[in-house]
C-alpha positions, 0 to 999 in steps of 0.5 A: 568530567568523568562519571563514577562506576555507578553513575547513570547516563540518563538523557534529558526527558527521562531514560528513553528520551522525550516521547514522540507523538504517535501518528494517527491516520484514522484508518481503523488500525489497518496495517501499512499499505492496506488503508489505501486499498479501494479494491479487494480480490474476489470483488468487483470494482465499485462503479465510481472508481476510476482506474488507469491504464497500465504504463506502456513499458510494463504492458510490454513486460507482462504481455497481453491479458488473457481473453476476457480480462484486462490489466489496470492500475489502481492506487499503484497496484496492478490489477487483473479484472474481468472485462465485463464485470470488473471483478478483480481476480488478481493483484500485485501490490506496488508494481505501478508508480 
């Protein structure tokens, strides 16, 4: 069936199709990737947060941390923290699997 020159080709459910349900994550409207962060650069890690070691293959690639610092992985990110205070001084997002 051919449509005339002025006929519209509207999809079922309206001109833009059916509406998709929006996803609500209860994260306070934070951008993607920020909702899961349990640390902030310039602040110490909270006492109850358990962080893990850096995978050996990554530790070989980045080398040893500077004196007085340690590298840890948390939430898939690589953190450089002060050894005594757990103050996060640097972070690389999404580097650790």
